[in-house]
Structure formats: C-alpha cells, structure tokens
LOZA-459451 format. One record per atom (N, C-alpha, C): residue in one letter; x, y, z. Coordinates in steps of 0.05 Angstrom, whole numbers, padded with zeros to 5 digits, always signed. Layout:
<recs>
AXYZ ...
</recs>
This chain:
<recs>
M+02430+01193+02792 M+02403+01191+02801 M+02400+01203+02829 K+02380+01219+02833 K+02375+01232+02859 K+02368+01210+02879 K+02374+01216+02904 K+02370+01197+02926 K+02341+01186+02927 N+02321+01204+02925 N+02293+01195+02927 N+02279+01192+02900 A+02293+01196+02878 A+02281+01194+02852 A+02277+01164+02846 E+02254+01158+02833 E+02249+01131+02824 E+02267+01124+02801 P+02278+01100+02800 P+02295+01093+02778 P+02278+01091+02752 N+02290+01096+02729 N+02275+01094+02705 N+02278+01067+02691 W+02297+01050+02700 W+02301+01025+02687 W+02276+01007+02685 P+02258+01007+02705 P+02234+00991+02702 P+02217+01000+02678 D+02215+01026+02674 D+02200+01036+02651 D+02212+01027+02624 E+02239+01029+02623 E+02253+01021+02599 E+02251+00991+02594 V+02252+00975+02616 V+02250+00946+02614 V+02222+00939+02605 H+02202+00952+02616 H+02174+00947+02608 H+02171+00953+02578 A+02182+00975+02568 A+02180+00982+02540 A+02194+00960+02523 L+02216+00950+02532 L+02231+00929+02517 L+02214+00903+02516 L+02202+00896+02539 L+02185+00872+02540 L+02162+00875+02521 R+02150+00898+02521 R+02127+00904+02504 R+02135+00903+02474 A+02158+00915+02467 A+02168+00915+02440 A+02174+00886+02430 A+02183+00869+02449 A+02190+00841+02442 A+02165+00824+02442 E+02142+00836+02447 E+02116+00822+02448 E+02114+00801+02470 V+02127+00807+02493 V+02123+00790+02516 V+02095+00794+02527 R+02080+00772+02529 R+02052+00774+02536 R+02046+00762+02564 Q+02064+00744+02574 Q+02060+00732+02600 Q+02083+00739+02618 V+02076+00747+02642 V+02096+00755+02662 V+02090+00739+02688 A+02108+00720+02694 A+02105+00703+02717 A+02121+00716+02740 I+02107+00718+02764 I+02120+00731+02786 I+02114+00718+02813 V+02133+00720+02831 V+02128+00718+02859 V+02134+00747+02869 P+02115+00760+02881 P+02119+00788+02888 P+02146+00794+02900 D+02158+00816+02891 D+02186+00823+02898 D+02189+00853+02898 A+02200+00863+02920 A+02204+00892+02922 A+02222+00903+02900 G+02243+00888+02892 G+02261+00897+02872 G+02248+00900+02844 H+02228+00884+02839 H+02213+00886+02814 H+02187+00901+02816 A+02181+00913+02839 A+02155+00924+02845 A+02145+00943+02823 R+02161+00962+02815 R+02153+00981+02795 R+02148+00968+02768 L+02166+00950+02760 L+02162+00935+02735 L+02137+00919+02736 I+02131+00905+02758 I+02107+00889+02761 I+02082+00907+02757 K+02082+00931+02770 K+02059+00949+02768 K+02055+00957+02738 L+02077+00963+02725 L+02075+00971+02696 L+02063+00948+02679 C+02072+00924+02685 C+02062+00901+02670 C+02033+00896+02676 E+02025+00900+02702 E+01997+00896+02709 E+01978+00916+02695 K+01988+00940+02691 K+01972+00961+02678 K+01970+00957+02647 D+01988+00941+02637 D+01990+00937+02608 D+01969+00916+02599 K+01951+00925+02582 K+01930+00908+02572 K+01939+00885+02554 N+01964+00887+02544 N+01975+00867+02527 N+01991+00846+02542 M+01993+00849+02569 M+02008+00830+02585 M+01990+00818+02606 R+01996+00793+02612 R+01981+00779+02633 R+02002+00773+02655 V+01997+00784+02679 V+02015+00779+02701 V+02003+00756+02717 V+02018+00735+02722 V+02009+00712+02737 V+02025+00710+02762 R+02011+00712+02785 R+02024+00709+02811 R+02028+00679+02817 L+02052+00671+02824 L+02058+00643+02829 L+02059+00637+02859 T+02055+00612+02866 T+02059+00604+02893 T+02089+00600+02899 T+02103+00591+02879 T+02132+00587+02880 T+02144+00590+02853 E+02169+00598+02851 E+02182+00606+02826 E+02182+00584+02805 E+02186+00559+02812 E+02188+00538+02792 E+02162+00535+02776 E+02140+00543+02787 E+02115+00543+02772 E+02117+00561+02747 G+02133+00582+02750 G+02137+00601+02728 G+02151+00588+02704 V+02170+00570+02709 V+02183+00556+02687 V+02163+00540+02671 A+02146+00525+02685 A+02125+00509+02672 A+02105+00526+02658 L+02096+00548+02671 L+02077+00566+02659 L+02088+00578+02633 L+02113+00586+02633 L+02125+00598+02609 L+02130+00578+02587 A+02134+00552+02595 A+02136+00531+02575 A+02110+00529+02560 G+02088+00529+02575 G+02062+00528+02563 G+02056+00552+02546 A+02064+00575+02556 A+02060+00600+02541 A+02075+00598+02514 W+02099+00589+02514 W+02115+00586+02489 W+02102+00566+02470 L+02093+00544+02481 L+02079+00524+02464 L+02053+00535+02452 G+02041+00553+02467 G+02016+00566+02458 G+02021+00591+02440 G+02046+00597+02435 G+02052+00620+02417 G+02058+00646+02431 D+02061+00646+02457 D+02066+00671+02472 D+02095+00671+02483 K+02106+00695+02484 K+02132+00699+02498 K+02125+00707+02527 G+02143+00699+02545 G+02139+00706+02573 G+02166+00712+02586 V+02164+00722+02611 V+02187+00728+02627 V+02180+00720+02656 L+02201+00710+02670 L+02198+00703+02698 L+02213+00723+02714 L+02199+00737+02732 L+02211+00757+02750 L+02213+00745+02778 M+02237+00744+02789 M+02240+00733+02815 M+02265+00743+02829 Q+02267+00736+02855 Q+02291+00743+02871 Q+02311+00720+02869 S+02336+00725+02876 S+02356+00704+02875 S+02348+00681+02894 S+02335+00686+02916 S+02327+00665+02934 S+02308+00645+02920 G+02293+00654+02900 G+02275+00637+02886 G+02289+00619+02865 V+02313+00625+02858 V+02328+00609+02839 V+02331+00581+02850 G+02337+00578+02875 G+02340+00552+02887 G+02315+00535+02884 N+02292+00547+02883 N+02267+00532+02880 N+02263+00522+02851 C+02278+00532+02832 C+02274+00526+02804 C+02293+00504+02793 I+02312+00496+02808 I+02334+00479+02797 I+02324+00455+02782 N+02307+00438+02793 N+02297+00414+02779 N+02281+00422+02755 M+02265+00443+02757 M+02248+00451+02735 M+02264+00462+02711 L+02288+00472+02716 L+02304+00483+02694 L+02312+00462+02674 T+02309+00436+02680 T+02314+00415+02660 T+02294+00417+02638 L+02270+00427+02643 L+02249+00429+02622 L+02258+00446+02598 P+02265+00471+02602 P+02273+00487+02578 P+02299+00476+02565 L+02316+00464+02581 L+02341+00454+02570 L+02335+00429+02553 A+02320+00410+02563 A+02314+00386+02549 A+02296+00391+02524 C+02278+00409+02527 C+02258+00415+02505 C+02267+00437+02487 Q+02289+00450+02493 Q+02301+00471+02477 Q+02281+00494+02471 F+02269+00505+02492 F+02253+00529+02489 F+02264+00552+02505 P+02259+00576+02496 P+02270+00600+02510 P+02257+00604+02537 L+02273+00613+02555 L+02264+00621+02582 L+02280+00645+02590 L+02267+00668+02594 L+02280+00692+02604 L+02273+00696+02633 M+02294+00698+02649 M+02290+00703+02678 M+02304+00729+02685 L+02289+00747+02697 L+02301+00772+02708 L+02302+00768+02738 V+02326+00767+02749 V+02330+00759+02777 V+02341+00782+02793 T+02326+00792+02812 T+02337+00813+02830 T+02353+00798+02852 M+02377+00808+02856 M+02395+00795+02875 M+02390+00803+02904 R+02392+00783+02921 R+02393+00787+02950 R+02419+00775+02959 G+02427+00780+02984 G+02452+00770+02994 G+02476+00783+02980 D+02471+00806+02970 D+02490+00821+02953 D+02498+00846+02968 H+02499+00868+02955 H+02507+00894+02965 H+02490+00903+02989 G+02502+00905+03012 G+02488+00916+03036 G+02466+00899+03048 E+02466+00873+03043 E+02445+00855+03053 E+02444+00856+03083 F+02420+00856+03094 F+02416+00855+03123 F+02408+00827+03133 N+02397+00811+03116 N+02385+00786+03124 N+02405+00763+03118 P+02416+00751+03139 P+02436+00730+03135 P+02425+00706+03120 A+02399+00701+03121 A+02388+00678+03106 A+02388+00682+03076 Q+02392+00707+03067 Q+02393+00712+03038 Q+02420+00708+03026 I+02441+00708+03043 I+02468+00707+03033 I+02476+00681+03019 P+02470+00658+03029 P+02479+00634+03015 P+02469+00631+02986 M+02443+00634+02982 M+02433+00632+02954 M+02442+00655+02938 G+02443+00679+02950 G+02452+00702+02935 G+02481+00698+02924 N+02498+00686+02940 N+02525+00681+02931 N+02527+00658+02912 A+02508+00639+02913 A+02509+00616+02896 A+02493+00618+02870 T+02477+00638+02868 T+02458+00640+02845 T+02471+00637+02818 Q+02491+00652+02812 Q+02504+00651+02786 Q+02516+00623+02781 A+02531+00613+02800 A+02543+00587+02797 A+02523+00564+02793 V+02501+00565+02808 V+02480+00545+02806 V+02467+00546+02779 L+02460+00570+02770 L+02447+00572+02744 L+02466+00562+02721 E+02491+00571+02723 E+02510+00562+02703 E+02514+00532+02703 A+02514+00520+02727 A+02517+00491+02729 A+02494+00476+02716 M+02471+00489+02716 M+02447+00477+02703 M+02446+00482+02673 G+02465+00497+02662 G+02465+00503+02634 G+02452+00528+02625 V+02444+00545+02645 V+02431+00570+02639 V+02453+00591+02632 I+02448+00607+02612 I+02466+00629+02605 I+02460+00652+02625 V+02481+00662+02638 V+02478+00682+02659 V+02492+00707+02651 K+02478+00730+02653 K+02489+00757+02650 K+02483+00772+02675 R+02496+00795+02679 R+02493+00810+02703 R+02493+00840+02698 A+02475+00855+02712 A+02475+00884+02710 A+02477+00894+02739 D+02497+00911+02744 D+02501+00922+02770 D+02498+00952+02772 A+02490+00964+02750 A+02484+00993+02750 A+02457+00997+02736 S+02442+01015+02747 S+02415+01021+02736 S+02415+01027+02706 D+02435+01042+02697 D+02437+01049+02669 D+02442+01025+02651 D+02454+01004+02662 D+02460+00980+02646 D+02436+00961+02643 V+02416+00963+02660 V+02394+00944+02660 V+02380+00943+02633 P+02370+00965+02622 P+02355+00963+02596 P+02371+00949+02574 E+02396+00957+02570 E+02413+00945+02550 E+02417+00915+02555 M+02421+00907+02580 M+02425+00879+02587 M+02399+00863+02583 V+02376+00875+02589 V+02350+00862+02584 V+02346+00858+02554 S+02352+00878+02539 S+02350+00877+02510 S+02366+00854+02499 S+02391+00852+02507 S+02408+00830+02497 S+02399+00803+02508 A+02390+00802+02532 A+02380+00776+02544 A+02355+00767+02529 L+02337+00786+02522 L+02313+00779+02506 L+02321+00766+02480 R+02340+00779+02466 R+02349+00768+02440 R+02362+00741+02443 L+02379+00739+02463 L+02394+00714+02468 L+02374+00691+02474 A+02355+00695+02491 A+02337+00674+02499 A+02319+00666+02475 F+02306+00686+02462 F+02286+00680+02442 F+02298+00673+02415 N+02323+00681+02409 N+02335+00674+02384 N+02350+00647+02385 T+02359+00639+02409 T+02374+00614+02411 T+02359+00592+02425 Y+02334+00597+02434 Y+02317+00577+02447 Y+02332+00565+02472 R+02343+00583+02488 R+02358+00575+02512 R+02348+00590+02536 P+02351+00578+02560 P+02345+00593+02584 P+02368+00614+02589 V+02359+00638+02595 V+02378+00660+02601 V+02368+00674+02626 A+02387+00679+02644 A+02381+00694+02669 A+02397+00720+02669 L+02384+00742+02673 L+02397+00767+02678 L+02395+00773+02708 L+02418+00773+02721 L+02420+00779+02750 L+02422+00809+02753 I+02403+00821+02767 I+02403+00850+02772 I+02413+00855+02800 G+02437+00865+02802 G+02451+00869+02828 G+02435+00886+02847 Q+02439+00881+02873 Q+02425+00896+02894 Q+02431+00926+02894 R+02453+00934+02883 R+02459+00962+02881 R+02439+00977+02863 V+02428+00963+02844 V+02409+00975+02825 V+02384+00985+02839 F+02373+00968+02857 F+02347+00975+02869 F+02350+00982+02899 G+02374+00979+02910 G+02380+00987+02937 G+02375+00964+02957 A+02392+00963+02977 A+02389+00943+02998 A+02368+00952+03018 K+02353+00933+03028 K+02334+00939+03049 K+02349+00947+03074 D+02337+00964+03090 D+02349+00973+03115 D+02335+00960+03138 F+02348+00942+03152 F+02336+00927+03174 F+02326+00946+03196 R+02340+00967+03201 R+02331+00986+03222 R+02304+00998+03215 K+02300+01005+03190 K+02275+01016+03182 K+02252+00996+03184 L+02259+00971+03177 L+02239+00950+03179 L+02230+00944+03207 T+02250+00944+03226 T+02243+00937+03254 T+02230+00961+03268 Q+02235+00986+03258 Q+02223+01009+03271 Q+02193+01010+03265 S+02184+00998+03243 S+02156+00999+03236 S+02140+00976+03249 V+02154+00958+03263 V+02141+00935+03276 V+02132+00944+03304 P+02106+00941+03310 P+02096+00949+03337 P+02109+00932+03359 Q+02115+00945+03381 Q+02127+00931+03403 Q+02107+00918+03421 
</recs>
C-alpha cells in the first residue's frame, strides 16, 4: 500500500456487512473506523447509531436482534472496558454480538492512557467469554471480518475482532500538538 493511499479494507468490510444483511451499526466515533463509518452512513440499508458510550451498543444490538436485524458494534479498545458488565447480556441470552475493535495502546501509541486497556483488551474479553480474533495486516481484515460474521451469527455468541493499530496507523502526537494554537 502506498504511504498516502487510503486502505481498501473499509470498503471490503462494508461490502461484507452489506452482504450479511447487517442493518444496524452502533458507533462511538473513532478515527480508525472513520472510513467504514462514512460508508455505512451513506448506505440506505444501514442505520448508524451514535452512542454516548460503548455499552449502549450491546443493548441496542440486543434489541436489533430481537427485532429481526443484524448489527455490528464499532469501537476502540478503550471502549471495551466500558462494556464489561453489559457483555453478560449476549452471553446469558445467547444472542450474537459482533464487535469490530480498533486497537489503541498498540503499535506506535503516543498516549500513555491508552496503553493499559489496549494491552488488556483481549484478555478481558476472553475472561468474559467473548470469542476473540485479531487482524494485524490490512489484507487480513476482510477475511477476518467474514469469519467473525459467520462465527457470531451462526453460533449466537459474542465475537470481537481486534484490528491492530498497524492496520490504520498510529496517531502522531507531534502532528496533533502542532495544530493546537499556542
């Protein structure tokens, strides 16, 4: 992939979600998912719901499933910590929950506050009974999303696909602080 070229995995993931008839997309805005979110917002067959906090997405998608719709929760690894208690809902009620999680505290992280949850995300999700898969290369994301979709919706289990920070790039603190007026 060229340095400034946009990755194509969001387009492929959107196509997979559309083919799987995912109709509800729960989000807390996230730079790692920005392109995928825009594609879902433009899709007349999908409803993007902005959340106040990530655990609302678990409840929203439970309701979507009970109403006959498939959904996906898009969030950062830092939002996983907000979902822990709510993850008992899909486990106890045995309904599918697909979470696409962009990782922070990972490759090239600049923000020390992101590191603890970033390092604990997989272990915490697994401790809660969530099936966890990981994609660390852009080319792997579509295939991993496809298998996570099948796994969640065929087995009625919560599944999280962790998308490593190498896939969408680490934020550069120097660039962020250079744009702040003095």
